[in-house]
N, C-alpha and C positions, 0 to 999 in steps of 0.2 A: 406599723407605719406604711402607708402606701408609697409606691414608687414615685408618684407625683409629689407627695409631701416631702419625701427624702430629698428629691432633686431641688425643690424650692428652698428647703432648709440649707442645703449645701451652697446654693447660689447666695443666699443671704449671708452665710458665714464668710464666703470669699469677699463679698461686697463690704462687709463690716471691717475685715482686715485691711482691705484696700483703702478704705476711708481713714483708718488710723494712720496708715503710711502717708497718705496724700495731704490730709488736712489736720495734722498734729501740731502744726505751728513751728516746726523745726526750721533752722536757718536755711535749709536747702529746699523746702517745700512751701507752697503758698497756703495761707490760712483761708478756709472756705469763704468766710464772710468778706474777704478782701477781693474776691474774684467775681466778676459779673457773668451773666449767663452766656453772653457771646464768647467770652474768653474760655469759659468751661466747654462750650461746644467745640471751639478750636482745639482745646486740649484733648477732648475725646477723639477727634479725628486724627490727631497726631499720636495718640497713645498706642503703645505696642504690647503692653503687659495686660494679661487677662484680668487680674485683680484690680489694677488701677483703672482699666477701662470700665469695668462694672461699677466701681466706686464713683467715677465721674458721671456715668450715666444715671446712677441712682440719685446723685446730688442734683443733677439737672432736672430730673423728673420731680423730685421733692420740691425744688424751688418753683417749678412750673405749677405744681398742685396748689401752692400757697398764693399764687397770683390771683388778683381780682379780675373781673371781666376786661377792663381796659389793659391791664398788664399782660393778660393772656393774648389779647389781640396784638399788642406790641411784640410779643414773643413770636407769634406766627408771621408777622410782617418782617421781623428780623431773619427768620428762616428763609423767606423768599429773597430778601435783598442781599444778604451776606453769604448765603450758602447755595447759590445757583451754580451753573457750570463755570469753570475757569475759562473765561472768554479768550485769554491769550492762547491757552492750549487748544481750545476748540478751533480758533482761526487757523492755527498751524496744522491741525489735523485735517481741516477742510482743504487747505492748500496741498497737503501731501496726497490726499485722496484724488485730487484733480489730476495729478501726474502719475499716481500709482494706485491702480484698482485692485491691488492684491488683498487677500484675506487679512493680512496683518494690518493693512491700512484701514480696512473696514472696522476691525476690532478697535484700533486706536481711535477712530472717529466716534464709535459708539461709546467708548469709555470717557472721551473728552466731553461728549454731549450730555452725559448723565449729570444732573445737578448734584452738588456735594451733599445736599441735605438728604438725598436718598441713602447714602452711606451713613450719614449722621443718624437717621431714623433706624437703620439696621443696628447700629451700635447701641442706641438707646434701648432697643428691644432686648439687649442682654441683661438689663437691670432686673432685679426681682420685681415681678408683676409688671414688667415693662410692656408686654403686649396689651394688657388691660388698660394701662395708662395711655398708650398711644391710640387705642380705640376711642377713649374718652377725648383725647386731643382732637381727633378728626370729628367727633361729635360736636365739639366746640366750634370747629371750623365750619361745619355744615349749618350750624345754628346762626352763623353770621349772615347779615343781610347783604354783605359785600358780594358782588358778582363780577368783580374786575378780573382782568387777565391774571393778576397776581393770585387771586383766590383760586381760579381754575388750574393754574400751574401747580400750586401747592397741593390741591386736592388730587390732581393727576398722579403726583408722587405717592400719596397715601394709597390711592386706588391700585396703583401698579404693585406696590409692596404687599398690600393686604390680599390682592388676588393670588399671590404666591403663598403667603403665610397661611391663608385659609383655604388652600386647595382641598378639593374633596378627599384626596388621599390622607389628609391629616385629621379628618373629622370622624367621630364615632357616633353611631346611632344608638340611642338608649330608649327603651320603653319607659313611659311615665305612667305610674299607676298609684293607687291609694297607699301603697306601701313605700313609695319613694320618700326619701328624707324630707322633712317639713321645710327645710331651708330652700330646697329646690321647688317644692310645691308653692311656696310663697311667691316665688318668681314667676311661676305659671300664672297665678292670679294677677300679678302686677303687669306682666307683659301681654296678656290676652288683649288683642287689638281689634277683634272683629265682633265678638259677642261677649260683652263684659261679664266677668265672674264676680258676683256680688259678695261672696264670702266662702268659708270652708264648706258649708253644707251644699252649696251649689257646685263647688269643685268636686265634692264627693259624688254627686249625681252624674258628673261627666266622666269620672275616672273609675268608680267602684263597680258599676254593673258589668256583667260578663259580655254584653253586646256593645261595649265602648272600648276604644283604644286611644292612646296618645303616644306620640313618638317625638323625640327631639334630637337635634344634632348638637354635639359638644366638641370643643377643641381642647387639646391637652394643656395649653397655656391659659385657658379660661375654664378650668375643670368643673366648677360648680355654676357656671353661667351658661344656660341654654342660648344657642345662637338663633335657632328657629324651631318652632314646634308645630305639629299638626294634630288636630283632634278628629277622630274618626268614629262614625256611627255605623254599626252593622245592622242592616235592615233587610226586609223581604221585598222592598220596592224602592223606587226613586222618589224621595220626598220633594215636594214642591214648596214647602214652607218650613221655616226654621222651627216653628212650634211643633212640627211633627218630630223633630229631633230632641228638643230641649224641654218639652212639656213634662212636668213632674208626674202626671198621671198616665204617661204613655205606657204601652205594653212592652215589657222587656221580653227578649227572645233568647233562646239558646244560640250561641254563635254558629253552631253547625247548621242551623236553620236559615242563616242569612244567605242571600243571593247577591247582595249589593253592599259595597263599602263606600260610605259617603264621607268625603273630606269636607267638613263644614266650617273649619276655621284654620287658617294658616297665619301664624304671627311671627314676624321678625322681632327679635328681642333687643338687638344692639343697634342704636341709631348710628353709631360710629362706623358700622359696617354696611350702611345703606349703599345699594348698588353692587354689593358683592353677592353673587348669586348662590343661594343654598337651597331654596325651595324646590327647584326643579329636580335636584338630586334626591332631596328628601322624599318627594312624592314617589319617584320611580323606585327607590329602595323599599319604601313602605309597601308599595304594591307587590313587589317581589316577596317580601316577608309574609304578607297576608295571604298571598296565593299559596305559599308553601304550607302555612299553618292551617288554612281553611280552604281546601280545594273546591268547595261548593260555591265560592264567590265567582260570579260571572260578570258583574258590572262594577266599574270603578268610576265614580262620578264625584263632582263637587256640588255643594250648594253654596253659591258664592254671592257676595254683595256686588253692587254696581256703583262704586263711590263717585263716579263722575257724571252720572246720567242727569241728575237734577240740574247741575250747573250747565251742562250742554243744552238741556231743554229750555232753560231760562233764556239763553242766548237766542234760540230759535223763536221763542215766543216774543222776544223783544225786536226781532227783525220784521220787515214788511211782509204782508201776506204773499205767499208764493205757492208753487206746486207742492213743496214739502209740507207746508202748513197752511192750508186754505183758511179762509175767514171762519167758516163753520166749525172747523176743528179747533181753531184758536179760541172761539167762544166756549167750546166744550171744556177746554183746558183751564178756563177761568175758574172752573169748579175746584181746581187744586188749591186755590187761594183760601178756601175754607178749611181750616185744620180738622174739621169733623167729617170731611167728605167720605172717608172709608167706612164710616158707620151707617151710611145711607145706601142701601142695596141698589136702588135705581141710579143714584149718582155714580156709584162704583162701576156699574155696567157701562154707563156712558163714557166714563173716563177710560176704562179698559179698552173700549172699542177704538179710541183715538191713540191711546198711549202705546199699546203694543206695536203697531206698525212703526211708530217713531222709534221705539226701542230697537226693533229689528234693523232699522236704518242706522241707528247709532253704532251697532256692532258691525254690520255688513258693509256699509258704504262710507261712513265718516272716517277720516284719517287725520293723523297729525301731519305737520309739514314734512316730517321724515318718512311719511307713508305708512305709519304704524297705526294699529287700532287706538282710538282715543282713550279708551278706558284702561286704567293701569292694571286692574285685575285681569281683564281680558288679554292684555299684552303678555302677562305672565303665563296664563294657562294656554292660550293659543300658541304662544311662542314655544311652549313645551310639547306641542303636538296634540293637544286636546281638541275635541270638536265641540262647537257651540250647540248644545243639545236642546235646551228648552228655556223659554222665558216664563218666569213665574210671577204673575201679577199679585201684588200684596203678599209676597212671600215672607216679608219681615215688616211687622207693624211697629217696631221700636222707634223711638223718637229719632235716633241716629239714622236709621234706614229711611225713614220718611223724609228727613231733611236731605239726605244724600241722593236718594233714588226713588222717591215717592213710593217706597215699599217694594220696589222691583228686586227680585233675585233671579239668578240663572243657574242652570246645570251645565257644567262642562263634562264631557264624556272622554275618559282615557281608555281607548281601545288599543291594546298594545300592538296589534298588527298594523295599525294605521298611523301611529305616532310620528314616524319618520316622514311619511308622505304628507301628513298634515302640516308638520313643521316646515317642510320644503315649500309647500304651496304658499305659506305666508311669507317666508323669507325670500323666496325667489320671485314670486308673482304678486305678492301683496294680497293674496286671496284668503279670506276667512272661510274655513270649512265649517259648514253648519248643517244641521239636520233638515230634511224636507219640511218639517213643521215650521221651523224658524224662517226658512226661505218663503214658505207659503204666506206667513204673516207679512213679510216685506212686500209680497206681490199682490196684496189685497188692492182691489181697484179703488179709484177715487170715489166712486159712489158709496162704497163701504165706509170710507173715511168720513164722508159727509153724513153718514147715518141712514142712507137710503136702503141698505140691504140687511139691516139688523145686525145682531152681534155675531161676528165671525172670528173673533180673536183667538179663542183657545179650543173650541170644540174639535175642529179637524186635527189640531196639533195634539190634543190629549189622546185622540184615537191612534195616532201614529206612535205616541209614546207607549201606549198600552200594548201595542203589537211588537215594538222593538225592544223595550226595556222591562217589560213585565209589570207595568202598572204606573199610575200617576200618583194621586194622593193616597196616603196610607189609610 
């Protein structure tokens, strides 16, 4: 028996004994059916015994799990309304702090300001499988359409606690390969969020070859549930299209021949942990492991989707003609309305000429109201210190990619010596670090955009990529 299994069984045994003591129906203890959820939560907060606390926590979570959608929403509302800060204690702590700025007064103010539900969630976590059930509870919260102050306050409590419970120090990195137990491989198929895995044979093609790798983070309280995983291709060059990576007929290579590690899919597995960062740690640790095992690797890049580009471009097209999108370019982009446009070479060339400068603007110029890159994948990689290396026209022709990005994919380059400087440039100055090729696309003149100077979108850029990263298309 594994250590994790032994610990889980021990917790379950303690919980079962506690339930027998608390809910046996004796004269001195309440019967479970006669106690509502709010009362059980109050009992849990006042409980001092380990067995009784675990028993109450398990009872609450079992009751919550049996609730329908409306009942679950009522439970979350109750957590906010009935288990916030003790306002009387908070008012007193504020008054004390105004006259006494000591460390003791600061601690008392901090304790009084903490909502009681945070301690309640900590105690619920003691129940068998408590962590997994609380992750599902937050998943339910995030699925709500409610965006009220109540919603944000409750989510802030979950985020605060999960940020500690799922700290990098508690996570373990495991390689995933064709010999990994089937019940975990099934979850890799299920959770793949970037490039769908159609079945076991396709999964085998991604995991079994010697030039493929996959790694996942796990947490000890979710032992068989991956939190996030990354799929890696070992190649001789930087791919510009996902077909170069996933094509069944591709040439397989010996890992020692590889010069490039391509992170082509990163999938978060637990919706209830949205916003809790794992991917940045995952990539950096995988880079360290790959460098140790394969010293010949020189380049660490991604082949990434651009999930927000089509939506942004639609807004640009809907606006009045301006310097960003002159009338001639707007007319060219009408070609996108024909779903068969990628199959016509002449049409594709015309679209590429207009689309790539707009894509460069999307990454290098456009910002959210908070001053961050507008694309979510870009925020992730650029925030981790990667460089925007190359724009790949029609890099992914799948239906999903055509709808989200008109087929556009990008390479982000992780150069270890530059990661800190790149991160600081974005965090401190809002500057996206990009290759000369991407900057050159942005700086194409208006005549080029209107079609007067021919196709200039990728040729200079491909030349730069060949000289800096050892090749373009495979």
